[in-house]
C-alpha positions in Angstrom: -63.8 26.5 -22.3 -60.5 25.4 -23.5 -59.3 21.9 -22.4 -55.7 22.9 -22.6 -54.2 23.8 -19.2 -52.1 26.9 -18.8 -48.3 26.4 -18.5 -48.5 27.7 -14.9 -50.8 24.8 -13.9 -48.2 22.2 -15.1 -45.6 23.3 -12.6 -42.0 24.2 -13.4 -40.5 22.7 -16.5 -38.3 19.6 -15.9 -34.6 19.9 -16.6 -31.2 19.5 -15.1 -32.0 22.0 -12.4 -34.9 19.9 -11.2 -32.9 16.7 -10.7 -31.8 15.8 -7.2 -28.3 16.7 -6.1 -27.5 13.0 -5.4 -28.0 12.1 -9.0 -26.0 15.1 -10.4 -23.2 14.4 -7.9 -23.0 10.9 -9.3 -22.7 12.3 -12.8 -19.9 14.6 -11.7 -18.0 11.7 -10.0 -18.2 9.6 -13.1 -17.0 12.4 -15.3 -14.1 13.1 -12.8 -13.1 9.4 -13.0 -13.1 9.6 -16.8 -10.9 12.7 -16.7 -8.4 11.0 -14.4 -8.1 8.0 -16.7 -7.6 10.3 -19.7 -4.8 12.3 -18.0 -3.0 9.7 -16.0 -3.4 6.2 -17.5 -4.6 6.7 -21.0 -2.0 6.7 -23.9 -4.3 8.9 -25.9 -2.7 12.3 -26.7 -4.9 15.2 -25.3 -4.5 18.7 -26.6 -3.5 21.5 -24.2 -5.6 23.9 -26.3 -9.1 24.9 -25.1 -11.7 23.4 -27.4 -13.9 26.0 -29.1 -11.1 28.6 -29.3 -8.0 27.6 -31.1 -9.6 24.3 -32.1 -13.0 25.7 -33.1 -14.7 22.8 -31.3 -13.2 20.1 -33.6 -12.2 16.7 -32.3 -8.6 17.1 -33.4 -6.2 20.1 -33.1 -3.5 21.0 -35.7 -1.1 18.4 -34.2 -3.6 15.6 -34.4 -4.3 15.5 -30.7 -7.8 15.0 -29.3 -9.8 18.0 -28.1 -8.9 19.7 -24.8 -12.4 18.7 -23.5 -11.5 15.0 -23.6 -9.6 15.3 -20.3 -11.5 18.2 -18.7 -15.1 16.9 -18.5 -15.6 18.3 -15.0 -14.6 21.8 -16.2 -17.2 21.5 -19.0 -19.9 20.3 -16.6 -19.2 23.3 -14.3 -20.2 25.6 -17.2 -23.6 23.9 -17.9 -25.6 25.4 -15.0 -25.2 27.0 -11.6 -26.2 23.8 -9.9 -23.6 21.8 -11.8 -21.1 24.5 -11.0 -21.8 24.2 -7.3 -21.5 20.4 -7.4 -18.4 20.4 -9.6 -16.3 22.9 -7.7 -14.8 20.3 -5.3 -13.7 18.3 -8.3 -12.1 21.0 -10.3 -8.8 20.9 -8.5 -7.8 17.7 -6.7 -4.0 18.3 -6.9 -2.1 21.3 -5.6 1.6 22.0 -6.2 3.9 23.9 -3.9 4.3 26.5 -6.6 0.6 27.1 -6.7 0.5 27.4 -2.9 2.9 30.4 -3.3 0.6 32.2 -5.8 -1.1 35.3 -4.5 -4.4 34.1 -5.8 -4.4 31.3 -3.2 -2.5 33.1 -0.5 -5.0 36.0 -0.3 -8.2 33.9 -0.6 -8.9 34.3 -4.3 -10.2 30.7 -4.6 -13.6 29.6 -3.2 -13.3 27.3 -0.2 -15.4 24.8 -2.1 -12.5 24.3 -4.5 -9.9 24.0 -1.7 -12.2 21.4 0.0 -11.7 19.2 -3.1 -7.8 19.2 -2.9 -6.7 15.8 -1.8 -3.1 15.7 -3.2 -0.2 18.0 -2.3 2.7 17.8 -4.7 6.0 19.1 -3.1 8.4 17.6 -5.6 9.6 21.0 -6.9 9.6 22.7 -3.5 11.8 25.6 -2.6 12.1 27.4 0.7 9.5 30.0 -0.2 7.0 27.5 -1.6 7.5 25.2 1.4 6.6 28.0 3.7 3.6 28.9 1.5 2.5 25.2 1.4 2.5 25.1 5.2 0.4 28.2 5.4 -2.1 26.7 3.0 -2.7 23.6 5.1 -5.2 25.3 7.3 -7.5 25.8 4.2 -6.9 22.3 2.8 -9.0 20.1 5.1 -9.0 17.0 2.9 -5.3 16.5 2.1 -4.7 12.8 2.2 -1.8 12.3 -0.2 1.6 14.0 -0.2 4.3 13.6 -2.9 7.9 14.6 -2.2 11.3 14.4 -3.8 13.8 13.5 -1.0 16.8 15.2 -2.5 15.0 18.4 -3.2 13.5 18.4 0.3 17.0 17.9 1.8 18.2 21.1 0.0 15.4 23.0 1.5 15.4 21.7 5.1 19.0 20.5 5.3 20.3 17.1 6.3 18.6 15.5 9.4 22.0 15.2 11.1 23.4 18.4 9.7 22.7 22.1 10.0 21.7 24.7 7.5 22.8 28.3 7.6 19.6 30.4 7.8 18.7 33.8 9.2 16.9 33.8 12.5 13.7 34.9 10.8 13.8 32.2 8.2 14.7 29.6 10.8 11.7 30.6 12.9 9.4 30.4 9.8 10.8 27.0 8.8 10.3 25.7 12.3 6.6 26.8 12.3 6.2 25.4 8.8 7.4 21.9 9.9 5.2 22.1 12.9 2.2 22.7 10.6 3.0 19.6 8.5 3.5 17.5 11.7 0.0 18.5 12.9 -1.4 17.5 9.5 0.5 14.2 9.4 -2.1 12.0 11.2 -4.6 12.8 8.4 -2.2 11.7 5.6 -2.8 8.1 4.6 -0.7 8.1 1.3 2.9 9.1 0.8 4.9 9.0 -2.5 8.7 9.5 -2.4 11.2 10.0 -5.2 14.7 9.1 -4.4 18.0 10.0 -6.0 20.6 7.3 -5.4 20.8 5.7 -2.0 19.8 8.2 0.7 21.1 8.2 4.2 19.1 6.0 6.6 18.4 9.0 8.8 16.3 10.6 6.0 13.4 8.5 7.4 12.8 11.5 9.7 11.4 13.4 6.7 8.8 10.7 6.3 7.6 11.3 9.8 7.4 15.0 9.0 4.6 14.4 6.5 3.0 11.1 7.7 2.3 9.5 11.1 3.7 5.9 11.3 0.4 4.7 12.8 -1.8 6.5 10.2 0.1 5.9 6.9 -1.5 3.1 4.9 0.0 3.5 1.4 3.7 4.1 0.5 5.2 4.5 -3.0 9.0 4.7 -3.5 10.4 5.6 -6.9 14.2 5.1 -7.3 16.5 5.4 -10.3 18.7 2.6 -8.8 17.7 -0.2 -6.5 16.2 0.7 -3.1 15.8 -3.0 -2.4 19.4 -4.0 -2.9 21.1 -5.9 0.0 23.5 -3.1 0.9 20.8 -0.4 1.2 19.6 0.3 4.7 17.2 3.1 3.8 14.0 1.2 2.9 14.3 -1.4 5.8 14.5 1.5 8.2 11.4 3.1 6.7 9.4 -0.1 6.8 10.5 -0.8 10.4 9.1 2.5 11.4 5.9 2.4 9.1 4.7 -1.1 9.8 1.0 -0.4 9.5 1.1 -0.2 5.7 -1.6 -1.9 3.6 0.0 -1.0 0.2 3.7 -0.8 -0.8 4.9 0.1 -4.3 8.6 0.1 -5.0 9.4 1.2 -8.5 13.1 0.7 -9.0 14.5 1.5 -12.4 16.9 -1.5 -12.1 15.5 -4.9 -11.1 16.6 -6.6 -7.9 17.4 -10.3 -7.6 16.0 -10.6 -4.0 18.4 -13.6 -3.7 18.7 -14.2 0.0 17.6 -10.6 0.6 15.2 -11.6 3.4 18.2 -13.1 5.3 20.3 -9.9 5.3 20.6 -8.0 8.5 18.5 -4.9 7.5 15.6 -7.1 6.3 15.8 -10.0 8.7 13.2 -8.7 11.2 11.1 -6.6 8.9 7.5 -7.8 8.6 4.3 -6.0 7.6 1.3 -7.9 8.9 -1.2 -5.5 7.5 0.2 -5.4 4.0 -2.2 -6.5 1.3 -0.7 -5.1 -1.9 2.9 -5.2 -3.0 4.5 -4.1 -6.2 8.2 -4.8 -7.0 10.7 -5.0 -9.9 12.5 -8.3 -9.8 15.1 -10.2 -11.8 14.6 -13.6 -10.1 11.8 -15.7 -8.7 13.3 -15.2 -5.2 10.9 -12.2 -5.0 8.1 -14.6 -4.1 10.0 -15.9 -1.1 10.8 -12.4 -0.1 7.1 -11.3 -0.4 5.9 -14.3 1.6 8.2 -13.4 4.5 7.7 -9.6 4.3 3.8 -9.8 4.1 2.3 -13.1 5.4 -1.2 -11.8 4.7 -0.5 -10.5 1.2 -3.5 -10.5 -1.1 -2.2 -8.8 -4.4 1.3 -9.1 -5.8 2.3 -7.0 -8.8 5.8 -7.9 -10.2 7.8 -6.9 -13.2 10.2 -9.5 -14.5 11.1 -11.7 -17.5 8.9 -14.7 -18.0 11.8 -17.2 -18.2 12.7 -16.4 -14.5 9.2 -16.9 -13.2 8.6 -19.4 -10.4 5.9 -18.8 -7.8 6.5 -19.8 -4.2 3.8 -21.0 -1.9 1.9 -17.9 -0.8 -1.5 -19.2 0.3 -3.0 -15.8 1.1 -2.6 -14.5 -2.5 -5.9 -13.7 -4.3 -4.5 -11.7 -7.2 -1.2 -11.9 -9.1 -0.3 -9.2 -11.7 2.7 -10.2 -13.8 4.2 -7.5 -16.1 6.5 -9.2 -18.6 9.7 -7.3 -19.3 10.9 -8.1 -22.8 14.7 -8.5 -23.1 15.5 -7.2 -26.6 19.1 -8.3 -26.3 18.0 -11.9 -27.0 15.7 -10.9 -29.9 12.5 -12.6 -30.8 8.9 -11.6 -30.4 7.6 -14.4 -28.3 7.1 -15.1 -24.6 7.7 -18.7 -23.6 4.8 -20.5 -22.2 6.6 -23.2 -20.1 7.7 -21.1 -17.1 4.3 -19.4 -16.9 2.5 -22.8 -16.8 4.9 -24.1 -14.1 4.3 -21.0 -12.1 0.5 -21.2 -12.4 0.6 -24.8 -11.0 1.8 -23.4 -7.7 -0.8 -20.6 -7.4 -3.6 -21.0 -4.9 -6.9 -22.1 -6.5 -9.4 -19.4 -7.5 -6.6 -16.8 -7.8 -6.9 -14.0 -10.3 -3.9 -14.0 -12.7 -3.4 -10.8 -14.8 -0.7 -11.0 -17.4 0.6 -7.8 -18.9 2.6 -8.2 -22.1 5.1 -5.8 -23.8 4.0 -4.0 -26.9 2.8 -6.4 -29.6 4.9 -9.4 -28.3 3.3 -12.6 -29.3 2.3 -15.1 -26.6 2.8 -18.7 -27.6 -0.2 -21.1 -27.1 -2.5 -18.7 -25.3 -5.3 -21.3 -25.6 -3.2 -23.8 -23.6 -2.6 -21.1 -20.9 -6.4 -20.5 -20.6 -7.0 -24.2 -20.3 -4.4 -24.6 -17.5 -5.9 -21.7 -15.6 -9.4 -23.1 -16.1 -8.4 -26.4 -14.6 -7.3 -24.7 -11.4 -10.2 -22.2 -11.3 -7.8 -19.4 -11.9 -9.3 -16.3 -13.5 -7.0 -15.2 -16.4 -6.6 -11.7 -17.9 -4.2 -10.9 -20.7 -3.6 -7.3 -21.7 -1.2 -5.1 -23.6 1.0 -2.8 -21.6 0.3 -0.2 -24.3 -3.2 -0.6 -25.9 -2.1 1.7 -28.8 1.1 -0.2 -29.5 -0.3 -2.0 -32.6 -0.9 1.5 -34.1 2.6 2.9 -33.4 5.6 2.8 -35.8 8.5 0.4 -34.9 11.2 1.8 -32.7 13.6 1.3 -35.6 12.8 0.8 -39.3 15.7 -1.7 -39.4 14.1 -4.0 -36.9 10.3 -4.3 -37.6 10.4 -7.7 -35.9 9.6 -6.2 -32.5 5.9 -6.3 -33.6 3.8 -9.4 -34.1 2.1 -8.9 -37.5 -0.9 -11.0 -36.7 -1.7 -9.1 -33.5 -1.3 -5.8 -35.4 -3.6 -6.9 -38.2 -6.2 -8.1 -35.6 -6.0 -4.7 -33.8 -6.5 -2.7 -37.0 -9.5 -4.8 -38.1 -11.1 -4.5 -34.6 -10.7 -0.7 -34.7 -12.2 -0.4 -38.2 -15.2 -2.6 -37.2 -15.8 -0.5 -34.2 -15.6 2.7 -36.3 -18.3 1.4 -38.7 -20.6 0.5 -35.7 -20.0 4.0 -34.2 -20.9 5.7 -37.5 -24.0 3.6 -38.0 -25.2 4.4 -34.4 -24.6 8.1 -35.0 -26.6 8.0 -38.2 -29.5 6.1 -36.6 -30.0 8.7 -33.8 -29.2 11.7 -36.0 -26.0 12.5 -34.2 -24.4 14.9 -36.7 -21.6 15.8 -34.3 -20.7 12.1 -33.9 -20.5 11.6 -37.6 -18.3 14.7 -38.0 -16.0 13.4 -35.3 -15.6 10.0 -37.0 -15.0 11.8 -40.4 -12.2 13.8 -38.9 -10.6 10.7 -37.4 -10.9 8.8 -40.7 -9.3 11.6 -42.8 -5.9 10.0 -42.8 -7.3 6.7 -44.1 -9.2 8.5 -46.9 -6.0 10.4 -47.8 -4.2 7.1 -48.2 -7.0 5.6 -50.3 -6.9 8.6 -52.6 -3.1 8.4 -53.1 -3.4 4.8 -54.1 -5.9 5.7 -56.9 -3.5 8.1 -58.5 
């Protein structure tokens, strides 16, 4: 009698299909997060070509960009097995544009509901009358929409001015009324709203905010302006904040900095206070922004400001737990250093046990970083120093005539660190027999070998 048991007695073979859904769902969520970082926050260039076709599966395409798969991991997972496909469907499409809403494939039910269930962001920045109507019709099939992105000027062209009238046929007017009603019914479910402005809009345009978000339900608001929406003579943003006073996060990305000098005392801002606000991001040109933040949000926890270091001076904001300072380098004054004195003075006024994150411009040297660390340690302040662009040391200067915009020592350190990591990566790949990993590193190192060969000629 043979001692070996038949395969049937051992039960089904273990594999991906045998793993519990909870574990595989966690894998999908981690890969989705990696994709989001690669597409939105990473400076790494990702190819638009599908790996394995034009690129034949290599790590680089013909333009030196990383393989298409580097930002589409969830798509790749969905092709592994039926189980992964089922779990990955809600993560395949999290953003839907107004143009896509008008596509026949979506309009006539060509997409599985599992994919539509994963859509959380509706982008209406390029909306037209037809795509606005299509977007409204799609809302019934998008149960998890929580974020809407609009461009106010474009929306005004479609819907007309809040105080004006727009010439429409009776049929289109009826459709537009029903479409706006559909968005108003969805508004209580929207917790995030992003708005792009053109110039200084009319204060009555706040009505469009209420079309997409309920004042009692909206928690996060982002405003992008090519000018200064926080300037003293603008009444638009104060009217918005007076209406939406339950915000926990406010991000105002003005292209031009605001001085905030006596802004809190001006009539539009005098009585504006957001008691629930915990995160505030502003672009400032003076330290008065701290006094403004303290009055606007008495319970503020995280403050992210962009300004030049020599203007920095923190006011007493006891509730702060995190300060993120993004240094704006003024190239008109030349130099490659950020002065330490103003930063040390500012740190002395921060509450103890605060987290202080300092974001420096590309390859700008920071004087006496060791002294800064010592000063933070003395007040139990957690310090983090990062580059605004992690790939800046590997980029050519903006002008060959002014290479001084880089700090040579930081560049050399960055290159050395990258080469040391590359050696460790190759050694690990060799140890485990990862031939694909070795091939990947060989492709990435080709330019270095070309340079070495040229210098031997």
